[in-house]
VOGU-3710 file (C-alpha; in Angstrom, 3 decimals, decimal comma):
1> xxxxxxxxxx> 27,157/-3,734/1,883  30,656/-4,022/0,703  32,669/-7,124/-0,995  33,322/-9,318/1,568  32,561/-12,974/1,248  29,537/-12,899/3,739  27,773/-9,669/1,698  28,545/-11,719/-1,731  27,068/-14,890/-0,105  24,244/-12,887/1,411
11> xxxxxxxxxx> 23,607/-11,361/-2,212  23,541/-14,451/-3,934  21,063/-16,132/-1,230  18,612/-12,580/-1,717  18,907/-13,557/-5,408  17,756/-17,278/-4,475  14,625/-15,562/-2,813  13,936/-13,210/-5,614  13,761/-16,812/-8,038  11,672/-18,334/-5,155
21> xxxxxxxxxx> 9,635/-15,342/-4,726  8,982/-15,178/-8,282  8,350/-18,831/-9,013  5,757/-18,770/-6,030  4,185/-15,193/-7,733  3,972/-17,101/-10,801  2,213/-19,904/-9,318  -0,580/-18,105/-7,684  -1,455/-15,884/-10,730  -1,642/-18,204/-13,060
31> xxxxxxxxxx> -3,947/-20,762/-11,136  -7,219/-21,554/-13,066  -9,003/-19,705/-10,198  -11,207/-16,635/-11,383  -10,260/-13,802/-9,399  -12,307/-11,167/-11,010  -12,639/-8,035/-8,864  -15,377/-5,389/-10,171  -13,083/-2,124/-9,635  -10,614/-3,868/-12,323
41> xxxxxxxxxx> -12,290/-2,361/-15,599  -12,090/1,200/-14,563  -8,300/0,127/-15,000  -8,225/-1,700/-17,687  -10,482/0,617/-19,962  -7,546/3,388/-20,127  -5,206/1,006/-20,282  -6,656/-0,469/-23,335  -7,146/2,886/-24,854  -3,506/3,841/-23,930
51> xxxxxxxxxx> -1,918/0,516/-25,634  -3,641/1,604/-29,194  -2,606/4,889/-28,737  -5,635/6,406/-28,473  -5,696/8,436/-25,235  -6,635/8,088/-21,591  -10,028/6,830/-22,683  -13,218/5,050/-21,010  -14,882/1,985/-22,655  -17,228/5,004/-24,570
61> xxxxxxxxxx> -14,107/6,540/-25,733  -14,668/9,344/-23,533  -11,447/11,008/-21,842  -11,496/9,874/-18,500  -10,254/10,830/-15,168  -12,273/8,197/-12,738  -8,671/6,922/-11,818  -4,933/8,044/-11,451  -2,560/7,482/-14,324  -0,262/5,114/-12,801
71> xxxxxxxxxx> -1,723/1,586/-12,871  -3,308/1,888/-16,387  0,228/2,885/-17,492  1,519/0,045/-16,158  -1,154/-2,347/-17,490  -0,894/-0,475/-21,284  2,756/-0,964/-21,241  2,518/-4,454/-20,552  -0,276/-4,959/-23,115  2,027/-3,065/-25,348
81> xxxxxxxxxx> 5,258/-5,719/-24,737  2,269/-8,636/-25,699  1,199/-7,319/-28,835  -2,176/-6,748/-27,446  -4,793/-7,182/-24,331  -3,199/-9,906/-22,057  -4,379/-10,356/-18,693  -1,628/-12,942/-18,663  0,825/-10,897/-19,307  -0,008/-8,183/-16,303
91> xxxxxxxxxx> -0,176/-11,059/-13,940  3,543/-12,498/-15,199  4,472/-8,845/-14,797  3,376/-8,636/-11,182  5,076/-11,661/-10,414  8,095/-9,626/-11,620  7,415/-6,750/-9,887  6,690/-9,042/-6,105  10,176/-10,428/-7,027  11,812/-7,254/-7,360
101> xxxxxxxxxx> 10,138/-5,981/-4,145  11,997/-8,884/-2,326  15,310/-7,826/-3,786  14,463/-3,815/-2,707  13,891/-5,206/0,546  17,213/-7,145/1,491  18,663/-4,016/-0,335  16,894/-1,444/1,879  17,775/-3,137/5,477  21,527/-3,970/4,550
111> xxxxxxxxxx> 21,657/-0,282/3,655  20,243/0,735/6,857  23,388/-1,869/8,252  21,007/-4,785/9,489  22,701/-7,753/10,087  22,996/-10,336/6,955  20,668/-12,479/8,584  18,075/-9,758/9,161  17,926/-8,434/5,818  17,565/-12,233/4,281
121> xxxxxxxxxx> 14,709/-12,931/7,339  12,900/-9,937/5,913  13,646/-11,105/1,881  12,454/-14,737/2,683  9,133/-13,315/4,545  8,480/-11,256/1,425  9,251/-13,814/-0,948  6,600/-16,389/0,856  4,123/-13,706/2,009  1,129/-15,393/1,189
131> xxxxxxxxxx> -0,581/-12,055/1,539  1,999/-10,139/-1,143  2,038/-12,725/-3,527  -1,886/-13,427/-3,257  -1,711/-9,553/-4,729  -0,071/-11,025/-7,774  -3,807/-12,221/-10,091  -5,730/-9,635/-9,077  -6,126/-6,680/-11,993  -5,887/-3,738/-9,061
141> xxxxxxxxxx> -3,028/-1,652/-8,213  -2,001/-3,473/-5,015  0,662/-5,438/-6,712  2,051/-2,281/-8,007  1,612/0,066/-4,783  3,776/-3,347/-2,652  6,509/-2,536/-5,200  6,255/0,736/-5,074  6,480/1,035/-1,541  9,626/-1,602/-1,112
151> xxxxxxxxxx> 11,424/0,649/-3,434  10,639/3,934/-1,499  12,267/1,691/1,683  15,297/1,091/-0,286  15,174/5,063/-1,144  15,473/6,120/2,694  17,966/3,678/3,266  19,885/2,254/0,999  20,653/5,069/-0,673  23,170/8,146/0,168
161> xxxxxxxxxx> 23,454/11,905/-0,279  21,303/13,311/-3,851  20,161/9,745/-4,957  18,378/9,125/-2,129  16,350/12,615/-2,234  15,979/11,694/-5,801  15,296/8,346/-5,026  12,449/9,443/-2,764  11,347/12,067/-4,580  10,446/9,666/-7,334
171> xxxxxxxxxx> 9,153/6,878/-5,636  6,367/9,158/-3,898  5,382/10,556/-7,260  5,188/6,970/-8,567  2,797/6,004/-5,399  1,076/9,445/-5,711  0,420/8,727/-9,537  -0,950/5,208/-8,785  -3,031/6,072/-5,698  -4,515/9,909/-4,808
181> xxxxxxxxxx> -3,849/8,669/-1,035  -0,234/8,125/-1,141  -0,048/12,076/-1,946  -0,388/11,932/2,198  2,818/9,649/2,382  5,757/12,339/1,206  4,062/14,840/4,686  4,132/11,668/6,698  7,530/10,198/6,062  9,222/13,986/6,098
191> xxxxxxxxxx> 7,549/14,839/9,603  8,744/11,298/11,222  12,044/12,259/9,290  11,964/15,831/11,231  11,025/14,867/14,101  14,143/12,003/14,432  16,760/14,924/14,447  15,111/17,611/16,002  18,615/17,716/18,284  20,393/18,181/15,078
201> xxxxxxxxxx> 20,294/22,436/15,462  18,056/24,629/13,669  20,617/25,120/11,039  20,300/21,671/9,982  16,483/21,290/10,697  16,049/24,378/8,288  18,152/22,294/5,378  16,367/19,198/6,111  13,107/21,045/5,732  14,689/23,042/2,166
211> xxxxxxxxxx> 15,300/19,298/1,052  12,296/17,656/1,672  9,942/20,976/0,596  12,109/19,921/-3,193  10,541/16,256/-2,823  7,642/17,738/-2,617  8,073/20,048/-5,641  9,003/16,778/-7,791  5,736/15,157/-6,372  3,590/18,105/-7,210
221> xxxxxxxxxx> 4,901/18,799/-10,566  3,412/15,354/-12,067  0,043/15,573/-10,139  -0,310/19,620/-11,036  -0,036/18,245/-14,321  -1,863/15,484/-14,705  -5,091/17,533/-13,102  -4,276/20,347/-15,835  -5,129/17,587/-18,189  -8,121/16,841/-16,266
231> xxxxxxxxxx> -9,008/20,113/-16,541  -8,516/20,469/-19,987  -10,540/17,508/-21,009  -13,322/17,608/-18,271  -13,372/21,077/-16,919  -12,787/20,779/-13,489  -9,250/21,059/-11,782  -8,707/17,821/-9,905  -6,814/14,718/-9,566  -9,296/12,439/-9,797
241> xxxxxxxxxx> -13,000/12,743/-10,681  -14,825/9,857/-9,306  -18,501/9,213/-10,570  -19,449/8,951/-6,978  -19,207/11,134/-3,913  -15,417/10,139/-2,486  -14,526/11,154/0,272  -17,981/11,884/1,402  -19,719/8,135/1,054  -16,593/6,975/3,385
251> xxxxxxxxxx> -16,751/9,502/6,256  -20,712/8,628/6,176  -20,142/4,530/5,630  -17,693/4,812/8,596  -20,447/5,822/11,183  -23,199/3,909/9,726  -21,845/0,351/9,145  -22,642/-1,916/12,228  -21,367/-5,054/11,532  -19,418/-6,686/13,891
261> xxxxxxxxxx> -17,115/-8,444/10,486  -15,761/-6,885/7,985  -17,894/-3,707/6,411  -18,383/-5,343/3,299  -19,772/-8,700/5,192  -22,782/-9,652/2,578  -24,123/-11,468/5,571  -25,744/-8,120/6,462  -26,291/-6,515/3,565  -25,382/-2,960/4,550
271> xxxxxxxxxx> -22,933/-2,151/1,846  -25,796/-2,966/-0,787  -28,178/-0,656/1,062  -25,414/2,004/1,670  -24,868/1,766/-2,717  -28,343/1,873/-3,222  -28,833/4,847/-0,924  -25,989/6,965/-2,825  -27,068/5,650/-6,036  -30,708/7,410/-4,946
281> xxxxxxxxxx> -28,799/10,269/-3,493  -26,882/11,027/-6,450  -30,031/10,339/-9,032  -32,688/12,978/-7,004  -29,486/15,846/-5,710  -26,860/15,417/-8,022  -23,204/14,580/-7,509  -22,186/17,307/-5,922  -25,725/17,582/-3,906  -25,114/14,123/-2,565
291> xxxxxxxxxx> -21,082/14,483/-1,532  -22,714/17,757/0,713  -25,842/15,616/2,125  -23,378/12,545/2,711  -21,126/15,182/4,643  -24,005/16,492/6,697  -24,874/13,354/7,526  -21,483/11,839/8,678  -20,795/14,853/10,877  -24,152/15,004/12,539
301> xxxxxxxxxx> -23,160/11,071/13,286  -20,192/12,209/15,236  -21,834/15,112/16,580  -25,089/13,008/17,923  -23,069/9,670/18,795  -19,385/10,446/19,319  -18,872/7,534/21,285  -21,414/5,226/18,787  -19,317/6,807/15,681  -15,597/6,087/17,219
311> xxxxxxxxxx> -16,368/2,402/18,205  -17,422/1,944/14,678  -13,959/3,422/13,434  -12,124/1,438/15,800  -13,842/-1,810/15,184  -13,414/-1,187/11,076  -9,614/-0,280/11,223  -9,239/-3,765/14,008  -10,517/-5,517/10,693  -8,210/-3,653/8,693
321> xxxxxxxxxx> -5,448/-4,780/10,347  -6,670/-8,269/11,541  -8,166/-9,754/8,239  -6,622/-10,525/4,935  -7,480/-9,125/2,051  -9,990/-11,125/-0,189  -11,708/-12,667/3,142  -14,856/-12,206/2,081  -14,538/-13,633/-0,896  -12,588/-16,580/0,596
331> xxxxxxxxxx> -14,724/-16,938/3,190  -17,875/-17,529/0,546  -16,111/-19,682/-2,196  -16,919/-23,486/-1,791  -13,353/-24,732/-1,781  -10,767/-21,947/-0,862  -12,398/-20,880/2,425  -10,106/-22,842/4,121  -7,176/-20,573/2,474  -8,406/-18,025/4,569
341> xxxxxxxxxx> -8,007/-20,096/7,734  -4,574/-21,023/6,615  -3,703/-16,962/5,955  -5,011/-16,125/9,458  -1,865/-17,588/11,718  0,680/-16,329/9,480  -0,764/-12,284/9,322  -1,566/-12,413/13,122  2,699/-13,852/13,877  3,709/-11,626/11,413
351> xxxxxxxxxx> 1,831/-8,447/13,040  2,715/-9,284/16,578  6,403/-9,535/14,993  6,138/-6,342/13,635  4,722/-5,036/16,259  8,145/-6,056/18,128  10,249/-4,886/15,453  8,587/-1,333/15,651  9,208/-1,413/19,081  13,353/-2,000/19,048
361> xxxxxxxxxx> 13,655/0,601/16,006  11,948/3,266/18,660  13,466/2,231/21,763  17,196/0,585/20,513  20,402/2,754/19,294  21,169/-0,192/17,582  18,234/0,115/15,150  18,119/3,887/14,792  18,798/3,658/10,814  15,705/2,325/10,093
371> xxxxxxxxxx> 13,435/4,900/11,878  13,112/6,503/8,633  10,615/4,020/8,153  8,316/5,057/10,823  6,522/7,726/8,627  5,442/4,786/6,416  4,424/2,700/8,982  2,600/5,930/10,370  0,589/6,585/6,988  -0,585/2,995/6,849
381> xxxxxxxxxx> -1,972/3,078/10,579  -3,392/6,846/10,358  -4,164/7,796/6,614  -7,006/5,158/5,840  -8,683/5,299/9,547  -11,420/8,051/8,599  -12,010/6,304/4,985  -13,708/2,999/5,195  -10,651/0,977/5,274  -10,748/-2,472/3,844
391> xxxxxxxxxx> -8,058/-5,088/4,253  -6,716/-5,265/0,920  -5,929/-1,304/1,306  -2,597/-3,153/3,617  -1,773/-5,523/1,518  0,826/-2,780/-0,103  2,921/-2,253/3,526  3,722/-5,846/3,493  7,782/-5,117/2,538  7,553/-2,809/6,150
401> xxxxxxxxxx> 5,389/-4,902/7,867  7,759/-8,211/6,939  11,155/-5,905/7,452  9,797/-4,748/11,006  8,667/-8,733/11,725  12,236/-9,895/10,831  13,520/-7,322/13,017  11,567/-7,950/15,677  12,383/-11,755/15,561  15,725/-10,896/15,536
411> xxxxxxxxxx> 15,373/-8,922/18,714  13,587/-11,954/20,746  15,484/-14,409/19,809  18,999/-12,423/20,551  17,213/-11,368/24,029  16,141/-14,947/24,628  19,873/-16,057/23,717  21,056/-13,284/26,289  18,573/-14,316/29,355  19,893/-18,286/28,801
421> xxxx> 23,189/-17,154/28,790  23,003/-14,965/32,435  21,252/-18,231/33,758  23,841/-20,317/32,927
//
């Protein structure tokens, strides 16, 4: 970014925005509102055992592989620093992660030679982003994933040479160890990078492939070690060993959900009935048998009703992008239901600006340096598409969406100013 006065001022403003982000997230994270989530216990139990030095165990003291180790390890570190299990310490740490994400997005865009107003605009958006800030109080992995995605963007855009590849590999490894779906993120980013450089010549492409293969090895090593650990304690070589028939369950749910709104809408009772049917299958057929049966049902639905299945899948993915995380609980809350209506205008305008930014990155040579982010965007757009997507899963994309929104808004204002000058 250089040491010129403009860069110095921009960095100071970015630090001020990070401080603002921290204050916003502390206010949200420590507010006296019940934000408990049923999935939290599956992360907190191994975190408590790790903090006690007893290993990666569930609440009954048995070795568990139900969740990847990333978020429980983060929570265990918070507990260790706090001197014992403390939900408040985790929320404070997540607020700090949110502030760090603001600085990382600013650094990423400046590293890609974006104008200072664009980088600061993206930082300001993320600092005040209600969807991003709203992840702070939840004892779930989305806040950590969000910060790691921001770190990946900074590695891809701001680092150079070997540091870029090392930073990218470490960020991808941390993301994969936090959520198994993010194992697919590396291939998406690598493919987007190779496509963007397809005209560089065979030798340059071969070198690029070799570098991405090295990144893949860095990611594969800790993932394989974790799978080996699971094999040692459970007898099965697997990254996760959930006590439910995923991914088959999610493929089945996508083609059976008749809801017009979110798939978890409790007004229809669909999700409760689906969970009950899953439990019945597991009870009668066992876990492997239930998984096979749900795969059979999902593929049968696609074979017999392809148009209906595609329509249900498309509708789920529409709400994945168009709704805000926690929409159902907000709608049903006696006081906070108004929050959703306040969030939706921001979310929709941000998405529109991000789409404009995406088009600018694709079409305008001035934004060519941002093209490595296209693989990250493609991952969020496509990876959960078949897997019962819910809005919460899109929350970690906030750093990318806010960065693209700043680019889109800048381009829109620039073109509008040019049009006015032509008409003057």
